[in-house]
KEKE-3310 file (N, C-alpha, C; in steps of 0.2 Angstrom, whole numbers, plus 5000, padded with zeros to 4 digits):
npx = (4868:4874:4889:4887:4884:4896:4905:4897:4895:4903:4913:4909:4919:4922:4927:4942:4941:4950:4948:4937:4935:4940:4951:4948:4955:4954:4950:4933:4927:4931:4933:4931:4938:4935:4935:4925:4908:4893:4894:4892:4894:4897:4896:4896:4889:4879:4882:4871:4871:4876:4863:4854:4858:4856:4844:4837:4842:4835:4821:4821:4824:4813:4800:4805:4810:4801:4798:4811:4817:4812:4812:4824:4836:4835:4837:4852:4861:4862:4864:4859:4866:4877:4879:4885:4887:4898:4904:4897:4887:4874:4866:4851:4834:4822:4801:4795:4803:4803:4791:4791:4797:4797:4787:4792:4805:4801:4796:4807:4817:4810:4809:4813:4824:4832:4839:4853:4856:4849:4854:4868:4863:4857:4868:4877:4871:4878:4890:4901:4908:4913:4910:4902:4902:4890:4897:4909:4908:4908:4918:4931:4947:4957:4968:4970:4968:4951:4938:4929:4920:4925:4923:4927:4937:4933:4937:4937:4934:4927:4916:4918:4908:4900:4895:4904:4913:4907:4906:4909:4901:4898:4879:4868:4859:4843:4844:4841:4832:4843:4854:4867:4864:4870:4883:4872:4878:4876:4878:4880:4880:4885:4882:4870:4868:4861:4855:4858:4845:4844:4852:4854:4861:4862:4857:4874:4887:4880:4877:4863:4859:4848:4844:4839:4837:4840:4856:4864:4873:4867:4871:4872:4857:4857:4862:4848:4838:4845:4842:4828:4811:4795:4783:4788)
npy = (6250:6253:6250:6237:6232:6233:6225:6213:6212:6209:6214:6206:6201:6195:6179:6169:6156:6146:6148:6145:6133:6123:6114:6099:6100:6112:6125:6131:6140:6152:6169:6180:6196:6209:6222:6233:6237:6227:6226:6216:6213:6220:6235:6240:6246:6236:6223:6222:6209:6202:6207:6203:6189:6189:6192:6182:6172:6176:6175:6162:6157:6163:6156:6143:6142:6152:6157:6157:6166:6180:6183:6182:6180:6189:6200:6202:6215:6222:6209:6201:6208:6205:6193:6191:6182:6172:6161:6153:6147:6145:6142:6135:6137:6126:6129:6122:6122:6136:6138:6134:6139:6149:6158:6171:6173:6174:6189:6194:6193:6201:6213:6231:6236:6225:6225:6223:6212:6205:6203:6198:6184:6178:6180:6170:6158:6158:6159:6170:6169:6156:6140:6128:6110:6097:6086:6088:6093:6079:6074:6059:6058:6049:6048:6049:6040:6031:6031:6027:6018:6013:6023:6034:6048:6067:6078:6090:6102:6113:6126:6142:6157:6170:6174:6169:6156:6137:6123:6107:6092:6073:6068:6059:6045:6035:6026:6030:6041:6050:6044:6029:6031:6032:6035:6039:6044:6054:6074:6089:6103:6117:6120:6115:6106:6104:6095:6093:6089:6091:6095:6108:6116:6132:6145:6148:6148:6146:6134:6128:6122:6113:6114:6107:6113:6131:6136:6146:6146:6144:6154:6168:6169:6176:6188:6193:6193:6201:6213:6223:6217:6217:6227:6226)
npz = (5832:5820:5824:5825:5815:5807:5813:5809:5797:5784:5771:5755:5742:5725:5723:5716:5707:5710:5722:5728:5736:5750:5761:5769:5780:5784:5798:5799:5804:5802:5803:5787:5785:5776:5766:5764:5767:5766:5747:5738:5726:5709:5705:5691:5676:5668:5652:5638:5634:5647:5655:5649:5653:5667:5670:5666:5673:5685:5682:5681:5695:5700:5696:5700:5713:5723:5734:5741:5733:5733:5745:5750:5741:5732:5742:5741:5736:5721:5714:5702:5692:5691:5687:5675:5664:5670:5678:5693:5708:5717:5730:5735:5747:5745:5742:5752:5761:5765:5769:5780:5789:5807:5812:5818:5814:5801:5802:5806:5797:5787:5789:5788:5796:5798:5787:5783:5790:5784:5772:5773:5778:5764:5756:5760:5753:5741:5729:5720:5710:5704:5697:5706:5707:5706:5707:5710:5723:5729:5727:5732:5743:5740:5744:5759:5775:5778:5785:5799:5796:5784:5773:5761:5762:5761:5747:5750:5763:5763:5756:5752:5751:5746:5758:5768:5775:5771:5779:5771:5770:5770:5770:5779:5783:5790:5807:5822:5834:5830:5832:5826:5811:5794:5783:5766:5755:5748:5749:5763:5765:5776:5794:5798:5791:5778:5764:5749:5739:5723:5707:5697:5680:5675:5664:5657:5663:5676:5691:5701:5716:5725:5740:5756:5768:5775:5771:5778:5794:5810:5819:5815:5817:5831:5831:5822:5833:5841:5836:5834:5832:5822:5830:5842)
capx = (4867:4883:4894:4887:4883:4905:4907:4893:4891:4910:4911:4912:4922:4921:4933:4944:4937:4953:4947:4932:4936:4945:4954:4946:4959:4953:4944:4927:4924:4937:4930:4933:4936:4933:4937:4921:4902:4891:4894:4896:4893:4901:4892:4897:4884:4882:4881:4864:4870:4874:4858:4849:4857:4855:4836:4834:4842:4830:4814:4821:4822:4804:4798:4804:4812:4799:4797:4817:4819:4808:4811:4831:4841:4834:4841:4858:4863:4863:4864:4857:4868:4886:4880:4888:4890:4904:4903:4892:4884:4867:4859:4843:4829:4815:4796:4792:4808:4804:4786:4791:4803:4797:4784:4796:4810:4800:4795:4815:4819:4808:4811:4819:4827:4836:4840:4859:4857:4846:4860:4871:4859:4858:4873:4880:4869:4879:4897:4897:4914:4914:4903:4905:4898:4888:4904:4917:4909:4908:4925:4936:4951:4961:4977:4970:4964:4946:4935:4929:4913:4925:4922:4933:4936:4929:4944:4937:4931:4921:4916:4919:4902:4900:4895:4907:4914:4904:4910:4906:4901:4893:4875:4868:4854:4843:4846:4835:4836:4850:4860:4865:4863:4874:4882:4870:4883:4873:4881:4878:4882:4885:4885:4865:4869:4856:4855:4857:4841:4845:4856:4854:4863:4858:4860:4879:4890:4880:4874:4859:4858:4840:4845:4831:4837:4843:4864:4868:4875:4864:4875:4868:4850:4856:4862:4841:4838:4847:4839:4821:4805:4791:4779:4792)
capy = (6247:6254:6248:6230:6230:6235:6216:6207:6213:6209:6216:6200:6202:6192:6176:6168:6150:6144:6152:6143:6128:6124:6110:6096:6100:6120:6127:6130:6146:6157:6176:6184:6203:6211:6231:6238:6234:6222:6225:6209:6213:6223:6242:6241:6244:6226:6225:6217:6202:6203:6211:6195:6183:6191:6194:6174:6168:6177:6173:6154:6157:6166:6152:6137:6145:6160:6162:6158:6173:6185:6183:6180:6179:6195:6206:6203:6220:6220:6203:6199:6212:6204:6188:6193:6178:6171:6155:6155:6144:6145:6136:6137:6133:6125:6131:6121:6125:6142:6139:6127:6143:6151:6165:6178:6172:6179:6194:6199:6193:6206:6220:6233:6239:6222:6224:6222:6207:6199:6201:6192:6177:6179:6178:6163:6155:6163:6159:6174:6167:6148:6134:6121:6106:6091:6078:6092:6093:6073:6070:6059:6059:6044:6049:6050:6035:6029:6034:6020:6016:6012:6027:6039:6056:6073:6079:6099:6103:6117:6132:6149:6160:6176:6180:6168:6149:6135:6116:6101:6085:6070:6065:6055:6043:6030:6029:6033:6048:6055:6035:6023:6034:6028:6041:6037:6045:6062:6080:6092:6111:6120:6118:6115:6100:6105:6091:6094:6087:6091:6100:6112:6119:6137:6152:6148:6145:6143:6129:6130:6117:6114:6109:6105:6119:6136:6135:6150:6145:6147:6162:6174:6170:6176:6196:6196:6191:6205:6217:6223:6213:6223:6226:6226)
capz = (5827:5817:5826:5825:5805:5805:5816:5808:5790:5781:5763:5753:5736:5722:5725:5710:5707:5713:5731:5731:5740:5757:5762:5773:5787:5787:5802:5795:5806:5801:5802:5783:5785:5769:5766:5764:5770:5763:5746:5737:5719:5705:5703:5685:5670:5665:5646:5635:5634:5656:5658:5650:5659:5674:5669:5663:5681:5692:5681:5683:5702:5704:5694:5703:5722:5721:5741:5741:5728:5735:5756:5751:5736:5732:5746:5740:5732:5714:5713:5695:5687:5693:5686:5670:5661:5674:5684:5699:5711:5722:5734:5734:5747:5743:5745:5755:5768:5766:5772:5786:5794:5811:5810:5821:5809:5796:5801:5808:5789:5782:5794:5782:5801:5799:5780:5784:5792:5780:5766:5775:5776:5758:5753:5762:5747:5734:5725:5713:5705:5705:5697:5711:5702:5713:5705:5714:5730:5729:5726:5735:5742:5743:5750:5766:5778:5776:5791:5804:5792:5777:5769:5759:5764:5753:5745:5751:5767:5762:5749:5752:5748:5747:5766:5772:5774:5772:5780:5766:5774:5768:5771:5784:5784:5795:5814:5827:5837:5828:5831:5820:5804:5789:5776:5761:5746:5747:5751:5765:5764:5781:5800:5799:5786:5773:5760:5742:5733:5717:5704:5689:5675:5674:5661:5655:5666:5681:5695:5706:5720:5730:5748:5761:5773:5774:5774:5783:5801:5817:5822:5812:5819:5834:5828:5822:5841:5846:5835:5835:5828:5821:5834:5849)
cpx = (4874:4888:4892:4886:4891:4906:4905:4895:4900:4910:4912:4912:4923:4928:4935:4940:4944:4953:4941:4930:4942:4947:4950:4948:4955:4949:4939:4924:4928:4932:4932:4932:4938:4935:4931:4915:4900:4888:4896:4896:4895:4895:4892:4890:4883:4880:4874:4864:4869:4867:4850:4850:4857:4847:4834:4836:4835:4823:4814:4820:4815:4800:4797:4807:4807:4800:4804:4819:4817:4811:4819:4836:4842:4835:4850:4859:4866:4867:4864:4861:4875:4887:4887:4892:4894:4899:4899:4888:4878:4864:4855:4837:4824:4808:4796:4797:4808:4797:4785:4796:4798:4795:4790:4804:4809:4801:4803:4818:4816:4807:4815:4825:4834:4840:4848:4861:4854:4852:4863:4869:4859:4864:4878:4877:4871:4885:4898:4902:4914:4908:4907:4897:4895:4895:4909:4915:4909:4914:4926:4942:4953:4968:4976:4966:4955:4942:4933:4923:4918:4925:4927:4933:4935:4936:4944:4932:4924:4922:4917:4912:4903:4898:4900:4910:4909:4905:4905:4905:4896:4886:4872:4860:4850:4844:4841:4838:4844:4858:4861:4864:4870:4874:4879:4873:4880:4879:4874:4881:4881:4884:4876:4863:4862:4858:4854:4852:4843:4850:4855:4857:4859:4861:4869:4885:4888:4877:4870:4857:4853:4843:4836:4834:4842:4851:4866:4869:4870:4865:4872:4859:4850:4859:4853:4840:4839:4843:4831:4815:4800:4786:4781:4797)
cpy = (6247:6249:6238:6228:6232:6228:6212:6207:6213:6211:6207:6200:6196:6185:6171:6160:6147:6144:6147:6137:6128:6117:6106:6099:6111:6121:6129:6135:6151:6164:6178:6189:6204:6220:6235:6235:6229:6226:6223:6210:6219:6230:6245:6240:6239:6229:6222:6212:6199:6204:6205:6190:6183:6190:6186:6172:6168:6176:6165:6154:6158:6161:6146:6138:6153:6162:6162:6166:6178:6187:6183:6182:6185:6201:6207:6210:6220:6215:6200:6201:6209:6196:6186:6188:6174:6164:6157:6146:6147:6141:6138:6133:6131:6128:6129:6123:6130:6143:6137:6133:6146:6156:6170:6177:6178:6184:6199:6198:6200:6211:6224:6236:6233:6222:6221:6214:6199:6197:6197:6186:6175:6177:6173:6157:6155:6163:6163:6172:6161:6144:6128:6116:6098:6085:6083:6090:6085:6072:6068:6058:6053:6044:6048:6043:6035:6031:6027:6014:6012:6018:6033:6046:6061:6075:6089:6098:6108:6122:6139:6154:6167:6179:6176:6159:6143:6129:6111:6096:6078:6068:6059:6049:6037:6029:6028:6036:6050:6047:6032:6024:6032:6034:6036:6042:6053:6067:6084:6098:6115:6118:6114:6108:6101:6102:6094:6090:6085:6096:6102:6114:6123:6141:6148:6145:6145:6137:6131:6123:6117:6110:6111:6108:6125:6134:6140:6148:6150:6152:6166:6174:6176:6187:6196:6196:6199:6211:6217:6221:6217:6221:6227:6231)
cpz = (5820:5818:5824:5819:5804:5805:5810:5798:5786:5774:5759:5745:5734:5722:5718:5711:5710:5721:5734:5734:5747:5758:5768:5779:5788:5789:5798:5801:5810:5802:5794:5782:5777:5770:5768:5768:5765:5755:5739:5731:5715:5705:5695:5680:5668:5654:5642:5637:5643:5657:5657:5652:5665:5676:5669:5672:5687:5688:5683:5691:5706:5699:5698:5711:5721:5730:5744:5740:5732:5743:5755:5747:5734:5735:5746:5736:5725:5710:5705:5689:5689:5692:5679:5665:5664:5677:5691:5701:5716:5725:5736:5737:5745:5744:5752:5763:5770:5770:5779:5792:5800:5808:5813:5814:5803:5796:5803:5801:5784:5784:5789:5789:5801:5791:5781:5786:5788:5774:5768:5775:5771:5757:5755:5756:5740:5734:5722:5707:5704:5704:5701:5710:5710:5712:5710:5721:5733:5729:5732:5735:5744:5745:5757:5766:5776:5784:5794:5801:5785:5771:5765:5762:5759:5753:5747:5757:5767:5756:5756:5747:5750:5755:5769:5770:5775:5775:5773:5769:5770:5772:5775:5782:5788:5801:5816:5833:5837:5831:5828:5813:5801:5784:5770:5753:5745:5750:5754:5765:5772:5789:5800:5792:5781:5767:5754:5738:5728:5712:5698:5688:5673:5671:5657:5655:5676:5686:5699:5709:5724:5736:5752:5767:5771:5775:5778:5791:5805:5820:5820:5815:5828:5836:5825:5827:5844:5844:5835:5828:5828:5827:5845:5850)
residu = (MET:MET:ILE:LEU:SER:LYS:LEU:LEU:ILE:ALA:ALA:SER:MET:ALA:LEU:PRO:ALA:ALA:GLN:ALA:PHE:THR:SER:PRO:ALA:ALA:PRO:VAL:ALA:ARG:VAL:TYR:GLN:ARG:GLU:ASN:THR:LEU:THR:VAL:LEU:SER:ALA:GLU:THR:PRO:THR:THR:GLU:ASP:ALA:LYS:GLU:GLY:GLN:ALA:ILE:LYS:GLU:PHE:LEU:GLN:GLU:ASN:TYR:PRO:LEU:PHE:GLU:SER:THR:ILE:PHE:SER:LYS:ILE:PRO:ASN:VAL:TYR:ALA:SER:LEU:LYS:ASN:GLU:PRO:PHE:THR:ILE:PHE:CYS:ALA:SER:ASP:ALA:VAL:MET:VAL:ASP:ILE:ASP:GLN:GLN:ARG:LYS:LEU:GLN:ILE:SER:ASP:PRO:ARG:ASN:VAL:GLU:ILE:THR:GLU:LYS:LEU:ALA:SER:TYR:HIS:PHE:ILE:PRO:THR:GLY:LYS:VAL:THR:ARG:GLU:ARG:LEU:GLN:ARG:GLU:ASP:TRP:THR:VAL:PRO:LYS:THR:ALA:ASP:GLY:VAL:ALA:ALA:LEU:SER:ILE:GLY:GLY:VAL:LEU:THR:ALA:GLY:GLY:GLU:LEU:ARG:VAL:GLY:ARG:SER:LYS:SER:GLY:GLY:PHE:MET:GLY:PHE:GLY:ALA:LYS:GLU:ASP:GLY:GLY:VAL:VAL:ILE:GLY:ASN:ASN:ASP:ALA:LYS:ILE:VAL:LYS:SER:VAL:ASN:VAL:GLY:LYS:GLU:GLY:ILE:ILE:HIS:GLU:VAL:ASP:ALA:LEU:VAL:ALA:PRO:ASP:LEU:ILE:TRP:ARG:TYR:PHE:ASP:GLN:LEU:ARG:ILE:PRO:GLY:PHE)
# end
């Protein structure tokens, strides 16, 4: 278990805003090694103003995304103390998404024996130092050829979260059985193509993107599967 944790849970240090993006050509499957285990956020004692900011964000999430906040986001160590009036981005799954998660997955997430994997899952939904707006995600790159459908390429290919890199792409709609779908101008995050439903500015420098799926890579569920499930 300890070896697995060290291999899987790379520490996620705060990234400068300039490092919050990757180019479209950059591979999205790279593993980012950090120096420590998952202590993604500063352990410094927050100031009164910082504490108020963190509490305000917590209350906003608890009111608007209660299942995501309690089940996933709150599992990141010191997450609210880390905000400190700095730019940040959170990808929040709606309650409808959380309700639809398979029951076995819910048990795995809530099992205290899987705490490190749950922290990793949660950290993919958080960019601790960088406000990534929807406009920035949708910005087009006119220096490269358009796609076969005549659509301009996006100027960024991914974002760096506290958990690792996630691809950024265009959402599609229509078609039948996965065929014939057309890009609809929206944005998707991660290999699961979690679509951004809406975006809201929170606090002084933060933004929350509501998504219609969890953004963490499917690979992380394989590690859950290798660990114990309650009752087994």
